[in-house]
mmCIF file of the C-alpha atoms, coordinates in Angstrom:
data_MODEL
# 
_entry.id   MODEL 
# 
loop_
_atom_site.group_PDB 
_atom_site.id 
_atom_site.type_symbol 
_atom_site.label_atom_id 
_atom_site.label_alt_id 
_atom_site.label_comp_id 
_atom_site.label_asym_id 
_atom_site.label_entity_id 
_atom_site.label_seq_id 
_atom_site.pdbx_PDB_ins_code 
_atom_site.Cartn_x 
_atom_site.Cartn_y 
_atom_site.Cartn_z 
_atom_site.occupancy 
_atom_site.B_iso_or_equiv 
_atom_site.pdbx_formal_charge 
_atom_site.auth_seq_id 
_atom_site.auth_comp_id 
_atom_site.auth_asym_id 
_atom_site.auth_atom_id 
_atom_site.pdbx_PDB_model_num 
ATOM 1   C CA . MET A 1 1   ? 129.748 106.992 160.528 1.00 0.00 ? 1   MET A CA 1 
ATOM 2   C CA . ARG A 1 2   ? 128.952 109.025 163.611 1.00 0.00 ? 2   ARG A CA 1 
ATOM 3   C CA . PHE A 1 3   ? 127.075 111.990 164.230 1.00 0.00 ? 3   PHE A CA 1 
ATOM 4   C CA . GLU A 1 4   ? 127.051 114.277 167.334 1.00 0.00 ? 4   GLU A CA 1 
ATOM 5   C CA . GLN A 1 5   ? 125.355 117.763 168.422 1.00 0.00 ? 5   GLN A CA 1 
ATOM 6   C CA . LEU A 1 6   ? 127.978 119.568 170.556 1.00 0.00 ? 6   LEU A CA 1 
ATOM 7   C CA . ASN A 1 7   ? 127.376 122.896 172.652 1.00 0.00 ? 7   ASN A CA 1 
ATOM 8   C CA . ASP A 1 8   ? 124.808 121.429 174.977 1.00 0.00 ? 8   ASP A CA 1 
ATOM 9   C CA . GLY A 1 9   ? 122.524 123.727 176.724 1.00 0.00 ? 9   GLY A CA 1 
ATOM 10  C CA . VAL A 1 10  ? 122.868 126.800 174.402 1.00 0.00 ? 10  VAL A CA 1 
ATOM 11  C CA . TRP A 1 11  ? 121.024 127.847 171.238 1.00 0.00 ? 11  TRP A CA 1 
ATOM 12  C CA . ALA A 1 12  ? 123.956 127.760 168.754 1.00 0.00 ? 12  ALA A CA 1 
ATOM 13  C CA . MET A 1 13  ? 124.278 124.181 167.502 1.00 0.00 ? 13  MET A CA 1 
ATOM 14  C CA . THR A 1 14  ? 127.448 122.592 166.347 1.00 0.00 ? 14  THR A CA 1 
ATOM 15  C CA . TYR A 1 15  ? 127.674 119.262 164.761 1.00 0.00 ? 15  TYR A CA 1 
ATOM 16  C CA . LEU A 1 16  ? 130.666 116.815 164.571 1.00 0.00 ? 16  LEU A CA 1 
ATOM 17  C CA . LEU A 1 17  ? 130.683 114.228 161.845 1.00 0.00 ? 17  LEU A CA 1 
ATOM 18  C CA . VAL A 1 18  ? 133.156 111.282 162.098 1.00 0.00 ? 18  VAL A CA 1 
ATOM 19  C CA . ASP A 1 19  ? 134.246 108.412 159.791 1.00 0.00 ? 19  ASP A CA 1 
ATOM 20  C CA . GLU A 1 20  ? 135.109 105.881 162.276 1.00 0.00 ? 20  GLU A CA 1 
ATOM 21  C CA . THR A 1 21  ? 137.403 103.879 160.028 1.00 0.00 ? 21  THR A CA 1 
ATOM 22  C CA . THR A 1 22  ? 139.683 106.719 159.112 1.00 0.00 ? 22  THR A CA 1 
ATOM 23  C CA . MET A 1 23  ? 138.972 108.663 162.305 1.00 0.00 ? 23  MET A CA 1 
ATOM 24  C CA . GLU A 1 24  ? 138.582 111.794 160.204 1.00 0.00 ? 24  GLU A CA 1 
ATOM 25  C CA . ALA A 1 25  ? 136.162 114.350 161.446 1.00 0.00 ? 25  ALA A CA 1 
ATOM 26  C CA . ALA A 1 26  ? 134.140 117.536 160.347 1.00 0.00 ? 26  ALA A CA 1 
ATOM 27  C CA . LEU A 1 27  ? 132.694 120.371 162.647 1.00 0.00 ? 27  LEU A CA 1 
ATOM 28  C CA . VAL A 1 28  ? 129.549 122.040 161.134 1.00 0.00 ? 28  VAL A CA 1 
ATOM 29  C CA . ASP A 1 29  ? 129.182 125.678 162.403 1.00 0.00 ? 29  ASP A CA 1 
ATOM 30  C CA . PRO A 1 30  ? 131.798 125.717 165.296 1.00 0.00 ? 30  PRO A CA 1 
ATOM 31  C CA . VAL A 1 31  ? 131.344 128.442 167.735 1.00 0.00 ? 31  VAL A CA 1 
ATOM 32  C CA . TYR A 1 32  ? 134.447 130.619 168.752 1.00 0.00 ? 32  TYR A CA 1 
ATOM 33  C CA . ASP A 1 33  ? 133.286 130.560 172.394 1.00 0.00 ? 33  ASP A CA 1 
ATOM 34  C CA . TYR A 1 34  ? 133.908 126.778 172.506 1.00 0.00 ? 34  TYR A CA 1 
ATOM 35  C CA . MET A 1 35  ? 137.072 126.415 170.605 1.00 0.00 ? 35  MET A CA 1 
ATOM 36  C CA . ASP A 1 36  ? 139.011 124.836 173.484 1.00 0.00 ? 36  ASP A CA 1 
ATOM 37  C CA . SER A 1 37  ? 136.563 122.138 173.950 1.00 0.00 ? 37  SER A CA 1 
ATOM 38  C CA . TYR A 1 38  ? 136.488 121.201 170.269 1.00 0.00 ? 38  TYR A CA 1 
ATOM 39  C CA . ILE A 1 39  ? 140.138 120.975 170.375 1.00 0.00 ? 39  ILE A CA 1 
ATOM 40  C CA . GLN A 1 40  ? 140.009 118.802 173.611 1.00 0.00 ? 40  GLN A CA 1 
ATOM 41  C CA . LYS A 1 41  ? 137.409 116.474 172.174 1.00 0.00 ? 41  LYS A CA 1 
ATOM 42  C CA . LEU A 1 42  ? 139.442 115.917 168.964 1.00 0.00 ? 42  LEU A CA 1 
ATOM 43  C CA . GLN A 1 43  ? 142.644 115.107 170.868 1.00 0.00 ? 43  GLN A CA 1 
ATOM 44  C CA . GLN A 1 44  ? 140.601 112.789 173.324 1.00 0.00 ? 44  GLN A CA 1 
ATOM 45  C CA . GLU A 1 45  ? 139.035 110.834 170.669 1.00 0.00 ? 45  GLU A CA 1 
ATOM 46  C CA . ASN A 1 46  ? 142.258 110.714 168.411 1.00 0.00 ? 46  ASN A CA 1 
ATOM 47  C CA . LEU A 1 47  ? 140.318 112.461 165.554 1.00 0.00 ? 47  LEU A CA 1 
ATOM 48  C CA . THR A 1 48  ? 141.876 114.283 162.580 1.00 0.00 ? 48  THR A CA 1 
ATOM 49  C CA . LEU A 1 49  ? 139.838 117.295 161.716 1.00 0.00 ? 49  LEU A CA 1 
ATOM 50  C CA . ARG A 1 50  ? 139.357 117.370 158.069 1.00 0.00 ? 50  ARG A CA 1 
ATOM 51  C CA . TYR A 1 51  ? 136.769 120.167 157.518 1.00 0.00 ? 51  TYR A CA 1 
ATOM 52  C CA . ALA A 1 52  ? 135.619 123.116 159.560 1.00 0.00 ? 52  ALA A CA 1 
ATOM 53  C CA . ILE A 1 53  ? 132.336 123.946 157.765 1.00 0.00 ? 53  ILE A CA 1 
ATOM 54  C CA . ALA A 1 54  ? 130.002 127.271 158.004 1.00 0.00 ? 54  ALA A CA 1 
ATOM 55  C CA . THR A 1 55  ? 126.459 126.941 156.583 1.00 0.00 ? 55  THR A CA 1 
ATOM 56  C CA . HIS A 1 56  ? 126.604 130.710 156.171 1.00 0.00 ? 56  HIS A CA 1 
ATOM 57  C CA . THR A 1 57  ? 127.832 133.978 157.509 1.00 0.00 ? 57  THR A CA 1 
ATOM 58  C CA . HIS A 1 58  ? 126.797 134.139 161.137 1.00 0.00 ? 58  HIS A CA 1 
ATOM 59  C CA . ALA A 1 59  ? 125.455 137.287 162.652 1.00 0.00 ? 59  ALA A CA 1 
ATOM 60  C CA . ASP A 1 60  ? 124.910 136.088 166.173 1.00 0.00 ? 60  ASP A CA 1 
ATOM 61  C CA . HIS A 1 61  ? 128.256 134.395 167.046 1.00 0.00 ? 61  HIS A CA 1 
ATOM 62  C CA . ILE A 1 62  ? 131.818 134.293 165.920 1.00 0.00 ? 62  ILE A CA 1 
ATOM 63  C CA . THR A 1 63  ? 132.715 131.389 163.790 1.00 0.00 ? 63  THR A CA 1 
ATOM 64  C CA . ALA A 1 64  ? 135.566 129.138 165.107 1.00 0.00 ? 64  ALA A CA 1 
ATOM 65  C CA . CYS A 1 65  ? 136.214 127.908 161.393 1.00 0.00 ? 65  CYS A CA 1 
ATOM 66  C CA . PHE A 1 66  ? 139.257 130.099 160.769 1.00 0.00 ? 66  PHE A CA 1 
ATOM 67  C CA . ASN A 1 67  ? 140.824 129.361 164.275 1.00 0.00 ? 67  ASN A CA 1 
ATOM 68  C CA . LEU A 1 68  ? 140.448 125.733 163.702 1.00 0.00 ? 68  LEU A CA 1 
ATOM 69  C CA . ARG A 1 69  ? 142.127 125.939 160.396 1.00 0.00 ? 69  ARG A CA 1 
ATOM 70  C CA . ASP A 1 70  ? 145.042 127.778 162.045 1.00 0.00 ? 70  ASP A CA 1 
ATOM 71  C CA . VAL A 1 71  ? 145.372 125.301 164.820 1.00 0.00 ? 71  VAL A CA 1 
ATOM 72  C CA . THR A 1 72  ? 144.577 121.948 162.899 1.00 0.00 ? 72  THR A CA 1 
ATOM 73  C CA . GLY A 1 73  ? 145.360 122.650 159.497 1.00 0.00 ? 73  GLY A CA 1 
ATOM 74  C CA . CYS A 1 74  ? 141.944 121.424 158.498 1.00 0.00 ? 74  CYS A CA 1 
ATOM 75  C CA . GLU A 1 75  ? 139.998 123.011 155.489 1.00 0.00 ? 75  GLU A CA 1 
ATOM 76  C CA . TYR A 1 76  ? 137.750 125.907 156.048 1.00 0.00 ? 76  TYR A CA 1 
ATOM 77  C CA . VAL A 1 77  ? 134.603 125.214 153.867 1.00 0.00 ? 77  VAL A CA 1 
ATOM 78  C CA . MET A 1 78  ? 131.923 127.665 152.726 1.00 0.00 ? 78  MET A CA 1 
ATOM 79  C CA . TRP A 1 79  ? 129.745 128.306 149.715 1.00 0.00 ? 79  TRP A CA 1 
ATOM 80  C CA . ASN A 1 80  ? 131.757 129.474 146.697 1.00 0.00 ? 80  ASN A CA 1 
ATOM 81  C CA . ASP A 1 81  ? 130.359 133.065 146.526 1.00 0.00 ? 81  ASP A CA 1 
ATOM 82  C CA . THR A 1 82  ? 130.828 133.777 150.303 1.00 0.00 ? 82  THR A CA 1 
ATOM 83  C CA . ALA A 1 83  ? 132.264 137.257 151.181 1.00 0.00 ? 83  ALA A CA 1 
ATOM 84  C CA . CYS A 1 84  ? 134.148 135.777 154.199 1.00 0.00 ? 84  CYS A CA 1 
ATOM 85  C CA . LEU A 1 85  ? 137.782 135.735 154.147 1.00 0.00 ? 85  LEU A CA 1 
ATOM 86  C CA . GLY A 1 86  ? 140.063 132.910 155.103 1.00 0.00 ? 86  GLY A CA 1 
ATOM 87  C CA . VAL A 1 87  ? 138.034 130.151 153.379 1.00 0.00 ? 87  VAL A CA 1 
ATOM 88  C CA . SER A 1 88  ? 140.299 127.674 151.878 1.00 0.00 ? 88  SER A CA 1 
ATOM 89  C CA . THR A 1 89  ? 137.708 125.352 150.329 1.00 0.00 ? 89  THR A CA 1 
ATOM 90  C CA . TYR A 1 90  ? 134.788 126.564 148.278 1.00 0.00 ? 90  TYR A CA 1 
ATOM 91  C CA . VAL A 1 91  ? 131.839 124.282 147.308 1.00 0.00 ? 91  VAL A CA 1 
ATOM 92  C CA . GLY A 1 92  ? 129.146 124.675 144.850 1.00 0.00 ? 92  GLY A CA 1 
ATOM 93  C CA . ASP A 1 93  ? 125.576 123.382 144.696 1.00 0.00 ? 93  ASP A CA 1 
ATOM 94  C CA . LEU A 1 94  ? 125.250 119.487 144.812 1.00 0.00 ? 94  LEU A CA 1 
ATOM 95  C CA . GLU A 1 95  ? 129.183 119.210 145.262 1.00 0.00 ? 95  GLU A CA 1 
ATOM 96  C CA . GLN A 1 96  ? 130.637 116.686 147.408 1.00 0.00 ? 96  GLN A CA 1 
ATOM 97  C CA . LEU A 1 97  ? 133.628 116.418 149.826 1.00 0.00 ? 97  LEU A CA 1 
ATOM 98  C CA . MET A 1 98  ? 134.498 113.125 151.083 1.00 0.00 ? 98  MET A CA 1 
ATOM 99  C CA . LEU A 1 99  ? 134.885 112.299 154.806 1.00 0.00 ? 99  LEU A CA 1 
ATOM 100 C CA . GLY A 1 100 ? 136.636 109.133 154.799 1.00 0.00 ? 100 GLY A CA 1 
ATOM 101 C CA . ARG A 1 101 ? 134.281 106.746 152.874 1.00 0.00 ? 101 ARG A CA 1 
ATOM 102 C CA . HIS A 1 102 ? 131.363 109.104 153.418 1.00 0.00 ? 102 HIS A CA 1 
ATOM 103 C CA . PRO A 1 103 ? 130.282 111.976 151.132 1.00 0.00 ? 103 PRO A CA 1 
ATOM 104 C CA . ILE A 1 104 ? 129.169 115.251 152.447 1.00 0.00 ? 104 ILE A CA 1 
ATOM 105 C CA . THR A 1 105 ? 126.896 116.934 149.914 1.00 0.00 ? 105 THR A CA 1 
ATOM 106 C CA . PHE A 1 106 ? 126.142 120.823 149.804 1.00 0.00 ? 106 PHE A CA 1 
ATOM 107 C CA . HIS A 1 107 ? 123.055 122.431 148.662 1.00 0.00 ? 107 HIS A CA 1 
ATOM 108 C CA . PHE A 1 108 ? 122.766 126.094 148.088 1.00 0.00 ? 108 PHE A CA 1 
ATOM 109 C CA . ALA A 1 109 ? 119.777 127.550 149.884 1.00 0.00 ? 109 ALA A CA 1 
ATOM 110 C CA . PRO A 1 110 ? 120.192 131.262 150.044 1.00 0.00 ? 110 PRO A CA 1 
ATOM 111 C CA . GLY A 1 111 ? 117.714 133.973 151.497 1.00 0.00 ? 111 GLY A CA 1 
ATOM 112 C CA . HIS A 1 112 ? 118.644 134.075 155.264 1.00 0.00 ? 112 HIS A CA 1 
ATOM 113 C CA . THR A 1 113 ? 122.039 135.112 153.862 1.00 0.00 ? 113 THR A CA 1 
ATOM 114 C CA . SER A 1 114 ? 123.354 135.012 150.284 1.00 0.00 ? 114 SER A CA 1 
ATOM 115 C CA . ASP A 1 115 ? 125.718 132.275 151.127 1.00 0.00 ? 115 ASP A CA 1 
ATOM 116 C CA . SER A 1 116 ? 123.581 129.994 152.972 1.00 0.00 ? 116 SER A CA 1 
ATOM 117 C CA . MET A 1 117 ? 123.843 126.155 152.163 1.00 0.00 ? 117 MET A CA 1 
ATOM 118 C CA . LEU A 1 118 ? 122.250 122.843 153.604 1.00 0.00 ? 118 LEU A CA 1 
ATOM 119 C CA . ILE A 1 119 ? 124.668 120.001 154.482 1.00 0.00 ? 119 ILE A CA 1 
ATOM 120 C CA . HIS A 1 120 ? 123.685 116.369 153.794 1.00 0.00 ? 120 HIS A CA 1 
ATOM 121 C CA . PHE A 1 121 ? 125.655 113.671 155.409 1.00 0.00 ? 121 PHE A CA 1 
ATOM 122 C CA . GLY A 1 122 ? 124.102 110.125 155.687 1.00 0.00 ? 122 GLY A CA 1 
ATOM 123 C CA . ASN A 1 123 ? 120.654 110.541 156.986 1.00 0.00 ? 123 ASN A CA 1 
ATOM 124 C CA . TYR A 1 124 ? 121.340 114.004 158.734 1.00 0.00 ? 124 TYR A CA 1 
ATOM 125 C CA . LEU A 1 125 ? 120.389 117.211 157.069 1.00 0.00 ? 125 LEU A CA 1 
ATOM 126 C CA . MET A 1 126 ? 122.061 120.399 158.708 1.00 0.00 ? 126 MET A CA 1 
ATOM 127 C CA . THR A 1 127 ? 120.003 123.356 157.631 1.00 0.00 ? 127 THR A CA 1 
ATOM 128 C CA . GLY A 1 128 ? 121.841 126.164 159.480 1.00 0.00 ? 128 GLY A CA 1 
ATOM 129 C CA . ASP A 1 129 ? 119.413 129.143 159.820 1.00 0.00 ? 129 ASP A CA 1 
ATOM 130 C CA . PHE A 1 130 ? 117.484 128.174 156.720 1.00 0.00 ? 130 PHE A CA 1 
ATOM 131 C CA . LEU A 1 131 ? 114.954 126.097 158.458 1.00 0.00 ? 131 LEU A CA 1 
ATOM 132 C CA . PHE A 1 132 ? 114.214 125.473 162.174 1.00 0.00 ? 132 PHE A CA 1 
ATOM 133 C CA . THR A 1 133 ? 112.199 122.899 163.840 1.00 0.00 ? 133 THR A CA 1 
ATOM 134 C CA . GLY A 1 134 ? 108.336 123.050 163.712 1.00 0.00 ? 134 GLY A CA 1 
ATOM 135 C CA . GLU A 1 135 ? 107.139 126.324 165.461 1.00 0.00 ? 135 GLU A CA 1 
ATOM 136 C CA . GLY A 1 136 ? 110.590 127.735 164.868 1.00 0.00 ? 136 GLY A CA 1 
ATOM 137 C CA . GLY A 1 137 ? 109.765 128.221 161.404 1.00 0.00 ? 137 GLY A CA 1 
ATOM 138 C CA . VAL A 1 138 ? 112.841 129.560 159.459 1.00 0.00 ? 138 VAL A CA 1 
ATOM 139 C CA . GLY A 1 139 ? 115.604 132.063 160.142 1.00 0.00 ? 139 GLY A CA 1 
ATOM 140 C CA . ARG A 1 140 ? 114.872 135.837 159.831 1.00 0.00 ? 140 ARG A CA 1 
ATOM 141 C CA . ASP A 1 141 ? 115.761 137.580 156.440 1.00 0.00 ? 141 ASP A CA 1 
ATOM 142 C CA . ASP A 1 142 ? 116.372 141.097 157.707 1.00 0.00 ? 142 ASP A CA 1 
ATOM 143 C CA . LEU A 1 143 ? 120.188 140.545 158.483 1.00 0.00 ? 143 LEU A CA 1 
ATOM 144 C CA . PRO A 1 144 ? 123.171 141.500 156.169 1.00 0.00 ? 144 PRO A CA 1 
ATOM 145 C CA . SER A 1 145 ? 122.649 139.852 152.740 1.00 0.00 ? 145 SER A CA 1 
ATOM 146 C CA . GLY A 1 146 ? 119.229 138.452 153.590 1.00 0.00 ? 146 GLY A CA 1 
ATOM 147 C CA . ARG A 1 147 ? 116.357 138.586 151.057 1.00 0.00 ? 147 ARG A CA 1 
ATOM 148 C CA . MET A 1 148 ? 112.912 137.276 151.913 1.00 0.00 ? 148 MET A CA 1 
ATOM 149 C CA . LYS A 1 149 ? 111.761 136.462 148.363 1.00 0.00 ? 149 LYS A CA 1 
ATOM 150 C CA . VAL A 1 150 ? 115.051 134.507 147.757 1.00 0.00 ? 150 VAL A CA 1 
ATOM 151 C CA . HIS A 1 151 ? 114.483 132.535 150.919 1.00 0.00 ? 151 HIS A CA 1 
ATOM 152 C CA . TRP A 1 152 ? 110.894 131.813 149.908 1.00 0.00 ? 152 TRP A CA 1 
ATOM 153 C CA . ASP A 1 153 ? 111.921 130.383 146.543 1.00 0.00 ? 153 ASP A CA 1 
ATOM 154 C CA . SER A 1 154 ? 114.982 128.527 148.008 1.00 0.00 ? 154 SER A CA 1 
ATOM 155 C CA . LEU A 1 155 ? 112.396 126.414 150.092 1.00 0.00 ? 155 LEU A CA 1 
ATOM 156 C CA . GLN A 1 156 ? 111.998 124.377 146.982 1.00 0.00 ? 156 GLN A CA 1 
ATOM 157 C CA . VAL A 1 157 ? 115.648 122.915 147.399 1.00 0.00 ? 157 VAL A CA 1 
ATOM 158 C CA . LEU A 1 158 ? 113.850 120.837 150.160 1.00 0.00 ? 158 LEU A CA 1 
ATOM 159 C CA . ASN A 1 159 ? 112.005 118.935 147.441 1.00 0.00 ? 159 ASN A CA 1 
ATOM 160 C CA . ARG A 1 160 ? 115.282 117.361 146.606 1.00 0.00 ? 160 ARG A CA 1 
ATOM 161 C CA . PHE A 1 161 ? 114.875 115.099 149.882 1.00 0.00 ? 161 PHE A CA 1 
ATOM 162 C CA . GLU A 1 162 ? 112.664 112.144 150.355 1.00 0.00 ? 162 GLU A CA 1 
ATOM 163 C CA . GLY A 1 163 ? 111.812 113.209 153.881 1.00 0.00 ? 163 GLY A CA 1 
ATOM 164 C CA . ASP A 1 164 ? 113.252 110.694 156.395 1.00 0.00 ? 164 ASP A CA 1 
ATOM 165 C CA . GLU A 1 165 ? 116.247 112.892 156.869 1.00 0.00 ? 165 GLU A CA 1 
ATOM 166 C CA . LEU A 1 166 ? 116.713 114.315 160.342 1.00 0.00 ? 166 LEU A CA 1 
ATOM 167 C CA . VAL A 1 167 ? 116.740 118.010 160.315 1.00 0.00 ? 167 VAL A CA 1 
ATOM 168 C CA . CYS A 1 168 ? 119.605 119.299 162.466 1.00 0.00 ? 168 CYS A CA 1 
ATOM 169 C CA . THR A 1 169 ? 119.278 123.114 162.695 1.00 0.00 ? 169 THR A CA 1 
ATOM 170 C CA . GLY A 1 170 ? 121.739 125.894 163.469 1.00 0.00 ? 170 GLY A CA 1 
ATOM 171 C CA . HIS A 1 171 ? 119.605 127.396 166.352 1.00 0.00 ? 171 HIS A CA 1 
ATOM 172 C CA . ASP A 1 172 ? 116.724 126.004 168.519 1.00 0.00 ? 172 ASP A CA 1 
ATOM 173 C CA . PRO A 1 173 ? 115.934 126.201 172.168 1.00 0.00 ? 173 PRO A CA 1 
ATOM 174 C CA . PRO A 1 174 ? 118.178 123.941 174.270 1.00 0.00 ? 174 PRO A CA 1 
ATOM 175 C CA . GLY A 1 175 ? 116.712 120.391 174.656 1.00 0.00 ? 175 GLY A CA 1 
ATOM 176 C CA . THR A 1 176 ? 114.797 120.676 171.155 1.00 0.00 ? 176 THR A CA 1 
ATOM 177 C CA . GLU A 1 177 ? 114.245 117.228 169.790 1.00 0.00 ? 177 GLU A CA 1 
ATOM 178 C CA . MET A 1 178 ? 115.187 117.340 166.109 1.00 0.00 ? 178 MET A CA 1 
ATOM 179 C CA . LYS A 1 179 ? 112.587 115.854 163.819 1.00 0.00 ? 179 LYS A CA 1 
ATOM 180 C CA . THR A 1 180 ? 112.716 114.540 160.363 1.00 0.00 ? 180 THR A CA 1 
ATOM 181 C CA . LEU A 1 181 ? 111.903 116.597 157.264 1.00 0.00 ? 181 LEU A CA 1 
ATOM 182 C CA . ASN A 1 182 ? 108.607 114.762 156.712 1.00 0.00 ? 182 ASN A CA 1 
ATOM 183 C CA . TRP A 1 183 ? 107.564 115.813 160.334 1.00 0.00 ? 183 TRP A CA 1 
ATOM 184 C CA . ASN A 1 184 ? 108.553 119.416 159.449 1.00 0.00 ? 184 ASN A CA 1 
ATOM 185 C CA . ARG A 1 185 ? 106.560 119.233 156.301 1.00 0.00 ? 185 ARG A CA 1 
ATOM 186 C CA . GLU A 1 186 ? 103.580 118.684 158.573 1.00 0.00 ? 186 GLU A CA 1 
ATOM 187 C CA . ASN A 1 187 ? 104.405 120.666 161.586 1.00 0.00 ? 187 ASN A CA 1 
ATOM 188 C CA . ASN A 1 188 ? 106.486 123.672 160.361 1.00 0.00 ? 188 ASN A CA 1 
ATOM 189 C CA . PHE A 1 189 ? 104.079 126.488 159.405 1.00 0.00 ? 189 PHE A CA 1 
ATOM 190 C CA . VAL A 1 190 ? 106.262 127.942 157.062 1.00 0.00 ? 190 VAL A CA 1 
ATOM 191 C CA . LEU A 1 191 ? 106.532 124.803 154.881 1.00 0.00 ? 191 LEU A CA 1 
ATOM 192 C CA . LYS A 1 192 ? 102.680 124.785 154.778 1.00 0.00 ? 192 LYS A CA 1 
ATOM 193 C CA . MET A 1 193 ? 102.410 128.450 153.623 1.00 0.00 ? 193 MET A CA 1 
ATOM 194 C CA . THR A 1 194 ? 100.999 128.822 150.053 1.00 0.00 ? 194 THR A CA 1 
ATOM 195 C CA . SER A 1 195 ? 102.079 132.142 148.876 1.00 0.00 ? 195 SER A CA 1 
ATOM 196 C CA . PHE A 1 196 ? 105.044 134.663 149.201 1.00 0.00 ? 196 PHE A CA 1 
ATOM 197 C CA . GLU A 1 197 ? 102.728 137.267 150.701 1.00 0.00 ? 197 GLU A CA 1 
ATOM 198 C CA . GLU A 1 198 ? 101.909 135.165 153.656 1.00 0.00 ? 198 GLU A CA 1 
ATOM 199 C CA . TYR A 1 199 ? 105.598 134.332 154.208 1.00 0.00 ? 199 TYR A CA 1 
ATOM 200 C CA . GLN A 1 200 ? 106.387 138.053 153.947 1.00 0.00 ? 200 GLN A CA 1 
ATOM 201 C CA . GLN A 1 201 ? 103.813 139.006 156.643 1.00 0.00 ? 201 GLN A CA 1 
ATOM 202 C CA . TRP A 1 202 ? 105.008 136.607 158.943 1.00 0.00 ? 202 TRP A CA 1 
ATOM 203 C CA . GLN A 1 203 ? 108.866 137.473 158.500 1.00 0.00 ? 203 GLN A CA 1 
ATOM 204 C CA . ASN A 1 204 ? 108.008 141.211 159.063 1.00 0.00 ? 204 ASN A CA 1 
ATOM 205 C CA . GLU A 1 205 ? 105.963 140.449 162.271 1.00 0.00 ? 205 GLU A CA 1 
ATOM 206 C CA . ASN A 1 206 ? 108.644 137.918 163.510 1.00 0.00 ? 206 ASN A CA 1 
ATOM 207 C CA . ASN A 1 207 ? 111.456 140.483 162.906 1.00 0.00 ? 207 ASN A CA 1 
ATOM 208 C CA . ILE A 1 208 ? 109.756 143.037 165.065 1.00 0.00 ? 208 ILE A CA 1 
ATOM 209 C CA . LYS A 1 209 ? 109.162 140.490 167.602 1.00 0.00 ? 209 LYS A CA 1 
ATOM 210 C CA . LEU A 1 210 ? 112.784 139.231 167.735 1.00 0.00 ? 210 LEU A CA 1 
ATOM 211 C CA . GLY A 1 211 ? 114.304 142.893 167.792 1.00 0.00 ? 211 GLY A CA 1 
ATOM 212 C CA . SER A 1 212 ? 117.968 143.535 167.178 1.00 0.00 ? 212 SER A CA 1 
ATOM 213 C CA . VAL A 1 213 ? 120.636 140.853 167.263 1.00 0.00 ? 213 VAL A CA 1 
ATOM 214 C CA . SER A 1 214 ? 122.700 141.817 170.061 1.00 0.00 ? 214 SER A CA 1 
ATOM 215 C CA . LYS A 1 215 ? 126.039 140.288 168.965 1.00 0.00 ? 215 LYS A CA 1 
ATOM 216 C CA . ILE A 1 216 ? 125.820 141.375 165.296 1.00 0.00 ? 216 ILE A CA 1 
ATOM 217 C CA . LYS A 1 217 ? 128.111 144.441 165.506 1.00 0.00 ? 217 LYS A CA 1 
ATOM 218 C CA . THR A 1 218 ? 131.063 142.150 166.757 1.00 0.00 ? 218 THR A CA 1 
ATOM 219 C CA . ALA A 1 219 ? 130.136 138.897 165.031 1.00 0.00 ? 219 ALA A CA 1 
ATOM 220 C CA . VAL A 1 220 ? 129.684 139.931 161.327 1.00 0.00 ? 220 VAL A CA 1 
ATOM 221 C CA . PRO A 1 221 ? 132.942 142.000 160.953 1.00 0.00 ? 221 PRO A CA 1 
ATOM 222 C CA . ALA A 1 222 ? 134.836 139.114 162.729 1.00 0.00 ? 222 ALA A CA 1 
ATOM 223 C CA . ASN A 1 223 ? 133.463 136.373 160.471 1.00 0.00 ? 223 ASN A CA 1 
ATOM 224 C CA . LEU A 1 224 ? 133.864 138.601 157.202 1.00 0.00 ? 224 LEU A CA 1 
ATOM 225 C CA . PHE A 1 225 ? 137.411 139.817 157.896 1.00 0.00 ? 225 PHE A CA 1 
ATOM 226 C CA . ARG A 1 226 ? 138.735 136.700 159.536 1.00 0.00 ? 226 ARG A CA 1 
ATOM 227 C CA . GLU A 1 227 ? 139.569 138.761 162.783 1.00 0.00 ? 227 GLU A CA 1 
ATOM 228 C CA . ILE A 1 228 ? 138.935 137.952 166.541 1.00 0.00 ? 228 ILE A CA 1 
ATOM 229 C CA . PRO A 1 229 ? 138.490 141.436 167.985 1.00 0.00 ? 229 PRO A CA 1 
ATOM 230 C CA . ASP A 1 230 ? 140.505 142.417 171.082 1.00 0.00 ? 230 ASP A CA 1 
ATOM 231 C CA . VAL A 1 231 ? 137.443 142.504 173.279 1.00 0.00 ? 231 VAL A CA 1 
ATOM 232 C CA . ILE A 1 232 ? 134.364 140.271 172.848 1.00 0.00 ? 232 ILE A CA 1 
ATOM 233 C CA . PRO A 1 233 ? 131.725 141.686 174.833 1.00 0.00 ? 233 PRO A CA 1 
ATOM 234 C CA . TRP A 1 234 ? 130.075 138.387 175.926 1.00 0.00 ? 234 TRP A CA 1 
ATOM 235 C CA . LEU A 1 235 ? 133.262 136.807 176.885 1.00 0.00 ? 235 LEU A CA 1 
ATOM 236 C CA . ASP A 1 236 ? 134.741 139.837 178.633 1.00 0.00 ? 236 ASP A CA 1 
# 
């Protein structure tokens, strides 16, 4: 089994999962901007892409999942109640897909979006925007389908894990060293909060500080309707 973080030097993380016996692979949260590099890597390493997985409906970038399915024939995987079109495999809470001999397990964790899920593979826990590293806290809940109370309640899903899993987030500053869940239990202030009111106050203040999401008006429609727009402002 092999695990690799792609997209070096940028905030949006993509993870490559590989079963080295069968040479089957999965990509978690692939970004459209780097589509060519993913295809090149798969070809160079003689990997067969089985799954392109989105942890949730992204608002800050266009997913490459539906394009990867078109090019490679892989399955496009999302939570079973997602509104996104083009998904070919829907998964439920605690459902598993096999990558060669290794299970990929899905854990429903809504709040940041209504279709957010955690992905557990070996000793790696991919959290999307549900949980960030340390001072990063968690993802904002003021974007389409986000709900603060739902996110707060969903943090209990983390109790399913023993704690030695490496938390691999969807966004963190380039160069961030990913830490274990137990480390985050001690160092991520959101996981030390004791009331929803405390969480709500932080979310409201943080959302004001972060401001608007610059790519949302392009990314959300593209991801929902499975369409690459004629003009992508940040790539034009």
